[in-house]
N, C-alpha and C positions, 0 to 999 in steps of 0.2 A: 313621434322618441326615434332619436341617432345613441344608437350606440357605436361604440372604440374601443378598442383592445392596442395592449401594448404588452411585449411589445407586437408588436406584429409578424417578425421574421424570428425563429431562435435554430442551431443546433446543434445536435447531441447523436450520443451512440446508442446502438439497441442496448436495452439495460440501460442506461444510467439513471442521470440522478434526475429527479423531478423538476421542469420548467414551472414557475408558478407566475401563470397568465394572470390579469386584471381588463377588468370590464369598467366604464363610468355608463349610464344611462343618464341621458341631458331628455330635456319636453313633459315629462312625462312624474308624476308624486311615486306611482312605483318604478323604481331603480334596482326591481330584483331582475338575475339572468340565470337561467337555463348554458350548460356545457354541452358540446358536441365536441368528437371526431369523424371526421368524414361523413357527416350528420346521421352520426349513430348517434345516441344522446347513452352519456360519462361512460361513448366508447367503447373495447372490446379490446381482447388480448393481444390480437392479430394488428392492430392498430396505435393502441394503446388507448389508455384509460385517461380522462378526465374526471373531478371531484367536483363539489358544491362551491369549490372559494377558487376553482380556474388552475389550479395546481394539475398540472399535465405529465402523468408515466407515461413514458415512452416503450415500447412493449418488449419482450425481452432476446428474441430475434427480430432482423430485418424486415422486415416488409418488404412488399413492390406492386407499386412505386415504392420506392424509399420514403417522399416529399405527404407529409399528411396535412391533413388545416385541422385547425384549430377554434372553432367556431362558438358565438356566445351571442347568445339570443334575448330577444327582450320580452321578458313574462310578459308588460303589459300588454306591447303590439310584435306579434312573434310573425310579422312581417318584411321589422329591424333587425339589423344583425352585424354583426361584425366578423373577421377571421382572418386568423394568424397562421401564415405554411413553417411548419418543421421537418428539418430534414432531416433525416434520422440517416448516419453513416455504421459500418460494421463494426460490433463488440470491440472495444480493447483492448487488449491483454497485456500483462504486465509478465517479463520473465528475468529473474534474477541469476543469477550462477557466479560465484557458485551457490549453492544452498548454506550451506556449514565448514566454515573453517575453524581454525584451532590456533592460538596466537600467543606466543610471550610477550611478557610488557617492553611494549614501544615496537613493536614487529608489523606489521604493512599489507593489507594485503587489498588485491585488485578485487573491485567489483563490478560486472557490467549488467546496463539495463535494458533488456528486447522490447521496447514497444512496438502491438501491432494492431491496424495497420495502421503505415510507414507518415501517416497526414503531420503527424503530432511526437517527432517523440524524444519528447524534451522530457527529463524528469525531477521530483525534487527530493531528496537523497534525507531520509534523517532515521539518530539512533536513537533509542526506545523514543518511537515516537516522537520524538522530540527538533526540535530543527539543529542544538546543539547539547550536546554535555556531555560536559568535560573528565567527569568520573572516568567517565565509559567511552573517552578516547575523541580520536578528532574524523571527518569525514568531510573529503574534500568533493564541490560542485563535480568532479567527474569520477567520483563513487572511489574512492583510495580513501580506505579507514586504515587509523593507525591509533594502536594499544594504547592504553595506558599507558606511563611509568610507572606507577604504582597500582597495585589490581585490587581492584574498589570489594565489596564484602560478597558482591551476587558476582558469580564472573561467567554469566552471558550475557552476555548485547545481542540485541537487534536490530537487526537493519534496513532498512525500507528504499524502495520507490519506488515515489508515486504518480501517477503519470500527470503529466501538468493540466491535459485536455478533460482528462478524466478524476478527480482526484479520490475515485470510489473505488478506481482501478489503481492496485498497488501489486508488487511482491518483496520478500522479506526473505534474510541470511538472514543464520544464529553464527553471532561468533563464541567460542569456549573458551578463555582466558585463563590460559593454565600457568601455576610459575614454575623457574627455572626446575632444571633438572640438577639436583643435591644426594651427593652418593655420602653418606659415611661407615664408616668404620668401626667396629666393637673386639677388641680392645684395641689403643692403638699403639702399645709398645709392646714388647715380650719378651723374655730370657726363655728361653728354649733349652733341654738336654739334648745332644744326639742321639736320635733314633728317639725321640720323645715327638709326641704332636700338639699343637696350638690347634682351638677352634677361634673362627672368627667368625664374626654374623656382618653382612653387612644390606644396610638400609637406606630404599630411593626415596626421594621424597619432593612431587612437583611433575612437572612434563602431566601426563593426561590418567596417570596411574593407570591404564594401564598391562604398562612391560614394568615390573621394578626389578626384572633380572638384571644379572652383571657379570659377569664376564671378569676372574679370580685369575695370577697371573703373581709373578716371583719375578 
């Protein structure tokens, strides 16, 4: 029997996405294989696990040494096997600053993403989980968000930075779109006798709704 494995090398971060391996067996009618990690059938939580289909799941924390061996062994002839080397890197973490913002229509906000470790700091930016969503504004490749000129029906927008090294790692921020502040006064005209009073009422709309106070002047 002859066993081959593909790919023969791979790199991922601790706690990252599973890596699919494929094994082929020639020379025998029984092409089944058993999988192991560092000689442990199925692997374990320290070095990672591999299922019956060859999908290797890295451990949550970085092992020492940080290279593990995934092996496919012929079920027909256990002396025949093939191995792949997996290099594990520190867990990728993404942070985003700021994490919240309130913007008027057409206003901008610069978001900054930080990816550690710094081997690959590239990120992909999304609006509400999409590459673009004009209804909710626009986002440049550098993280500059521009609010839409017209407020959408839903006034919250999710901005996310997704690690290109590991798309499972991301960070998000919430943008609240607010209407421009407007003040109305009632009544708008009045005739008042000397030494008499006139009550006026002011209504404030727009903004974030947290401060509806006004300052009066004559």
